[in-house]
C-alpha positions as CSV (number, residue, x, y, z in Angstrom):
1,M,-8.4,0.3,7.2
2,P,-6.9,2.2,4.2
3,D,-7.1,0.6,0.8
4,A,-3.9,-1.5,0.0
5,K,-3.4,0.3,-3.3
6,A,-3.8,3.7,-1.7
7,E,-1.2,2.8,0.8
8,I,1.2,1.7,-2.0
9,V,0.6,5.1,-3.7
10,R,1.2,6.9,-0.4
11,K,4.5,5.2,0.2
12,S,5.8,5.8,-3.4
13,Q,7.7,8.8,-4.7
14,I,4.6,10.0,-6.5
15,G,2.5,10.0,-3.3
16,T,4.8,12.1,-1.2
17,E,2.8,15.3,-1.6
18,L,-0.6,13.8,-1.8
19,T,-3.2,13.7,1.0
20,D,-4.9,10.4,2.0
21,A,-7.9,11.3,-0.1
22,Q,-5.8,12.1,-3.1
23,C,-3.9,8.8,-2.7
24,A,-7.2,7.0,-2.7
25,V,-8.2,8.7,-6.0
26,L,-4.9,7.9,-7.6
27,A,-5.1,4.3,-6.3
28,G,-8.2,3.8,-8.4
29,L,-6.1,4.6,-11.5
30,V,-3.0,2.4,-10.9
31,E,-2.5,-1.2,-11.8
32,V,-0.3,-3.6,-9.8
33,S,1.5,-6.4,-11.8
34,E,4.0,-9.1,-11.1
35,Y,6.7,-10.4,-13.4
36,A,8.9,-13.5,-13.4
37,D,12.7,-13.4,-13.7
38,G,13.7,-12.5,-17.2
39,A,10.2,-11.3,-18.3
40,V,10.3,-8.3,-20.7
41,V,8.1,-5.7,-19.2
42,V,8.5,-3.3,-22.1
43,P,10.5,-4.2,-25.3
44,E,13.2,-2.0,-26.7
45,G,11.7,0.2,-29.4
46,G,8.2,-0.3,-28.1
47,T,6.1,2.7,-27.3
48,D,4.6,3.0,-23.8
49,D,2.8,5.7,-21.9
50,R,3.0,4.2,-18.5
51,L,4.9,5.4,-15.5
52,R,6.0,2.5,-13.4
53,V,7.1,2.3,-9.7
54,V,9.1,-0.7,-8.6
55,L,7.5,-2.1,-5.5
56,S,9.8,-5.1,-5.0
57,G,12.5,-6.8,-7.0
58,A,14.4,-5.0,-9.7
59,L,14.3,-4.1,-13.4
60,A,17.2,-3.9,-15.8
61,V,17.2,-1.2,-18.4
62,A,18.8,-3.2,-21.1
63,K,19.6,-3.6,-24.7
64,K,20.1,-6.9,-26.7
65,S,23.8,-7.3,-27.4
66,G,23.7,-9.1,-30.8
67,N,22.3,-12.6,-30.3
68,A,23.8,-12.7,-26.8
69,D,22.3,-11.8,-23.4
70,W,21.0,-8.5,-22.3
71,L,23.5,-5.6,-21.9
72,R,22.5,-3.9,-18.7
73,L,22.6,-0.1,-18.9
74,N,21.0,0.5,-15.5
75,V,19.2,-1.3,-12.7
76,V,16.2,0.2,-10.9
77,T,15.1,-1.2,-7.6
78,A,12.3,-0.9,-5.1
79,G,11.1,2.7,-4.8
80,D,12.4,3.8,-8.1
81,L,10.3,5.3,-10.9
82,V,10.9,4.0,-14.4
83,G,9.5,5.1,-17.8
84,E,9.0,8.6,-16.7
85,L,10.2,10.0,-20.1
86,A,8.0,7.6,-22.0
87,F,5.1,8.6,-19.8
88,L,5.6,12.2,-20.8
89,D,6.2,11.8,-24.5
90,S,5.4,8.2,-25.7
91,Q,8.6,8.1,-27.8
92,P,9.9,4.6,-28.6
93,R,12.0,3.1,-25.8
94,Y,15.7,3.2,-26.3
95,A,16.1,0.1,-24.2
96,A,13.9,-2.7,-22.8
97,L,12.8,-3.2,-19.2
98,V,13.6,-6.7,-18.0
99,A,12.7,-8.2,-14.7
100,L,15.6,-9.3,-12.5
101,G,14.1,-11.9,-10.3
102,P,10.4,-11.8,-9.3
103,T,9.4,-8.2,-9.6
104,K,6.3,-6.3,-8.5
105,L,5.3,-3.0,-10.1
106,F,2.5,-0.5,-10.1
107,S,1.9,1.5,-13.2
108,L,-0.1,4.6,-14.1
109,Q,-1.2,5.2,-17.7
110,R,-0.9,8.8,-18.8
111,A,-4.4,8.9,-20.2
112,K,-5.8,7.9,-16.8
113,L,-4.0,10.7,-15.0
114,E,-5.1,13.1,-17.7
115,L,-8.7,12.2,-16.8
116,L,-8.1,14.1,-13.5
117,L,-7.1,17.4,-15.1
118,E,-10.5,19.0,-14.8
119,R,-11.8,17.1,-11.8
120,D,-8.7,17.2,-9.6
121,P,-5.9,19.2,-11.2
122,L,-3.9,19.4,-7.9
123,I,-3.3,15.6,-8.0
124,V,-2.0,15.9,-11.6
125,Y,0.2,18.8,-10.6
126,R,1.7,17.0,-7.6
127,V,2.3,13.8,-9.5
128,M,4.1,15.7,-12.2
129,R,6.2,17.5,-9.6
130,A,7.2,14.2,-8.2
131,I,8.2,12.9,-11.7
132,A,10.2,16.1,-12.3
133,R,11.9,15.8,-8.9
134,F,12.8,12.1,-9.7
135,A,14.2,13.0,-13.1
136,H,16.2,15.9,-11.6
137,Q,17.7,13.5,-9.1
138,A,18.6,11.0,-11.8
139,M,20.3,13.6,-13.9
140,H,22.2,14.8,-10.9
141,R,23.4,11.3,-10.1
142,S,24.4,10.8,-13.8
143,G,26.4,14.1,-13.7
144,M,28.2,13.0,-10.6
145,Q,29.1,9.6,-12.1
146,V,30.4,11.3,-15.3
147,A,32.5,13.7,-13.2
148,E,34.0,10.7,-11.2
149,L,34.7,8.8,-14.4
150,T,36.3,11.8,-16.0
151,S,38.5,12.2,-13.0
152,Y,39.5,8.6,-13.1
153,V,40.2,8.5,-16.8
154,F,42.3,11.7,-16.8
155,K,43.8,10.9,-13.3
156,S,42.7,14.3,-12.0
157,G,41.4,15.0,-8.6
158,A,42.9,13.9,-5.2
159,K,41.2,10.4,-5.3
160,Y,43.5,9.1,-8.0
């Protein structure tokens, strides 16, 4: 029977190009964690070098709105990657990650992936391709949303 973490990796967006053996190697590097509703996974302004994959539940990408509640900028759900830019450059986070309901994640620390560079560079290459593909899809979605919003605001296009 395959290892449970290896199966989690296989079914995730970062495991799509990996063989079973490569998933097993990567599974040895990932950590699975669970968060309660409202738990701050990563604080705004904090530095973090982990790529996270939402296994169940959801995360809000949010900023504190004065002393009030969180202002949600985005919501990521099961299957989504989060923190891909922080994983690449360790810059301070522009927003926090906050659990929306019980949430289960797996995370991969950049330094752990880098350990594979000499031993198994193909795993590193394929994981980085998956991250780039996800980032490209997110940028494409954002571009489409901006275009729709612009059409709505300026009443252009046949929809309005």
